[in-house]
SELUMFI-306994 format. One record per residue (C-alpha): x, y, z. Coordinates in pm, whole numbers, always signed. Layout:
     east    north       up
        X        Y        Z
...
***
This chain:
     east    north       up
     +858    -1837    +3045
     +897    -1509    +2856
    +1097    -1510    +2533
    +1253    -1185    +2408
    +1384    -1080    +2065
    +1551     -744    +1998
    +1544     -550    +1670
    +1633     -205    +1540
    +2007     -192    +1592
    +2264      -81    +1337
    +2512     +190    +1245
    +2439     +558    +1311
    +2645     +876    +1316
    +2710    +1066    +1636
    +2418    +1292    +1720
    +2172    +1061    +1550
    +1889     +848    +1685
    +1782     +484    +1687
    +1486     +301    +1836
    +1536      -50    +1965
    +1240     -283    +1997
    +1198     -596    +2206
     +923     -841    +2116
     +803    -1056    +2403
     +619    -1387    +2381
     +525    -1657    +2627
     +356    -1601    +2960
     +150    -1281    +3007
     +376     -996    +2909
     +199     -734    +3113
     +301     -901    +3439
     +671     -843    +3383
     +907     -557    +3454
    +1125     -495    +3149
    +1470     -350    +3108
    +1759     -271    +2876
    +2126     -343    +2932
    +2432     -287    +2717
    +2779     -432    +2687
    +3043     -209    +2526
    +3343     -379    +2360
    +3576     -523    +2622
    +3349     -428    +2912
    +3090     -596    +3130
    +2719     -582    +3066
    +2550     -296    +3254
    +2198     -179    +3332
    +2074     +131    +3150
    +1692     +147    +3173
    +1385      -24    +3319
    +1008      +14    +3316
     +749     -126    +3551
     +451     -344    +3470
     +208      -61    +3402
     +455     +172    +3232
     +410     +437    +3499
     +758     +401    +3646
    +1085     +431    +3454
    +1444     +416    +3574
    +1770     +512    +3401
    +2141     +497    +3455
    +2319     +830    +3471
    +2497     +754    +3144
    +2175     +764    +2940
    +1937     +977    +3148
    +1794    +1261    +2939
    +1894    +1099    +2607
    +1724     +757    +2615
    +1356     +679    +2679
    +1212     +339    +2765
     +847     +265    +2689
     +618      -33    +2649
     +304     -130    +2459
     +137     -415    +2646
     -123     -468    +2374
     +152     -537    +2118
     +375     -727    +2363
     +664     -495    +2278
     +882     -251    +2459
    +1120       +6    +2324
    +1433     +209    +2382
    +1440     +542    +2201
    +1801     +659    +2184
    +1868    +1021    +2092
    +2185    +1229    +2064
    +2394     +913    +2035
    +2764     +924    +2112
    +3048     +689    +2012
    +3055     +578    +2378
    +2706     +432    +2326
    +2851     +170    +2093
    +2763     -168    +2247
    +2559     -483    +2223
    +2217     -401    +2367
    +2008     -660    +2550
    +1646     -650    +2659
    +1548     -832    +2977
    +1240     -922    +3180
    +1153    -1025    +3532
     +834    -1065    +3732
     +976     -838    +4003
    +1078     -477    +3938
    +1335     -505    +4218
    +1528     -769    +4020
    +1521     -602    +3681
    +1832     -388    +3723
    +2053     -654    +3881
    +1945    -1010    +3799
    +1659    -1037    +3551
    +1545    -1391    +3482
    +1505    -1365    +3104
    +1731    -1213    +2837
    +1714    -1142    +2469
    +1999    -1251    +2244
    +2140     -899    +2202
    +2169     -657    +1912
    +2460     -438    +1803
    +2452      -59    +1797
    +2750     +121    +1648
    +2786     +499    +1670
    +3047     +652    +1440
    +3221     +981    +1512
***
């Protein structure tokens, strides 16, 4: 079973950048597809980005495409979400997730982190 812990959240002004990290432990990390979700205040959790096992395939929601970049470092058992040009609408709790199947990662990943808050001020 993979265990995930997010870090790097906080408060940033609009137009700024943050990089979220997700540390993975447990069964071999490099076998899993990894993803990021977010839950804005009063809304449901939604998929925003995913990366395949080898890091050669990435996928984004339209809301973050061109501003956010997902990456992974299998040697360090970490993956990342670089967030640039942040907007107040990006304010949310961000969750990392993992699954053994890339086809599940955007809809029903099997493992979740506990979530971390990102607040973007105007």
